[in-house]
C-alpha angles and dihedrals in degrees: 000000000000125000093264098046132084130193097216144347126041111331116250106255098237115169118241093253090050092051091049092048092048092052091052095046118108117202089193092055090051091047091051090055090058100054113148096022101091100081114099114227104221095195088062092051095048094046097044096047097041093049090047091052092050092048092048093049095045094047092046090053093045092060089077100051091041092058106258104242092036118108091254091047091051090048091051090049091052090051091050090051095050094044093047090046089054089050090052092051091064089074085075092059091045090054091054098044101033091116092062113094091217089064094056097086092040091051090052092047093050091048094047100049101030118005097055096040091049091043094238101112116187096253089070089069097051086106092068093091089069089061089065098039111114092221097042107037110112094006128109086267090066109090093194101052139074124165089245095164088061097041133077114290088238088077090062090050089048092057090054094048096046095077089072089068102035096088088066093054097075096052091045093046098045106024099041112021098033099061090039091053091056089065104031117054093197091058090048091055091049090047095059096037098049115017108029102081134073099237148150096201107083091195093058115115119205129213131256116254117264120243090264093048099044099087093037090056094043091048091055090047090052092050091051090050091049091049092052091048092050092048091048091050092050090050092047095054093042096246087125117037120232088241088072090055090052089048091051090050090052091047093051094046093049093048091048092048094051089046090051090055088049092050092051090051096043096076139023088227094213096140122133092210091262125115120278133208121239090261092050090050090052092050091049089054130073136230120205103194097158126087092022097186094049090044090056088060099054097027106028131177095035097310093122089069094054098149088056089051093053090047092049108018091170093064115108116233096246090061095055099093093050092042092051091048091051093050094047091049097040103041125069118269090246092051117138087238091064090054091066093068121113128194091232149303095298092049092052092048092050092050093051092049092048093050093049092049091047092054090047091051091047092047093237100121118143113244102248130140121251118280113260108165135047134205151179 
């Protein structure tokens, strides 16, 4: 299948110059330009994440002494949000390098100090491999994708509203459904099929854990349940004031909202629910190379160069700046890779909204149900 052909559904509306650039693009040539950049440096991961955790925790605690709504309290809250958001983004790296033995201890550390307390244990992102599978990307088997540019604009709005409800998901998933699932097999099947994946496609159905994964998943569920029980007990006896619970809710909502903006800007979402080649995936994804420091705030740990990531999913985040520079310098100016660049977050959001409205006006929307869940 060439870059301009599709096997079924409504063809992706690539422009002529995009089709020509895609047909000329060589993944091998791009890969050759990046030699020596594929080895993850574990010291960088440990240092970056651990410092981010310490900063997030310190800033979260400082909100109280600084007076909450005061300017300094608000500043501390903003720092806690951005630092915690950066911590969260490391789950993406863990998903890609989970097969490496060197990532085993880091994975456990991330889960212990962040994943479990935030009720997003690592097993809930096991589905991420499907998002990079050539046969599954952009299809109903991809938990992280909806053809939003070809759906009603209300789906975009839904993704931005969902963060208000996400803080309730963890307690419901781990404090209600988890213990119930230990006794009722039918609930356990529902648990893993419907509420055990970080997703934006509400219709996505996850898999059951393998024999080797069963107790690992259940162990993480039990730890989340224990964490919720401990937090509830501390709140009940007054050891932790209710104001901290409100602050945690605000933290979670803000992180989820920023991540929703990032998700909307990460892809063009032009898929027709058919499989895509690596080059088509790259073209359906967006790089934000400008304003690097600002980009690291709303799309941390390499996520701002998302087209690069889909082109080379085995590239560690700390190599992204050098990899992008090499590709820009080594590939032709009319390379398909250069066509993935966006002027910024606002530009990407406007383009997605315009394309969704244009399809609605033309009556060419894809028949999908409204968006009801959001992810990483």
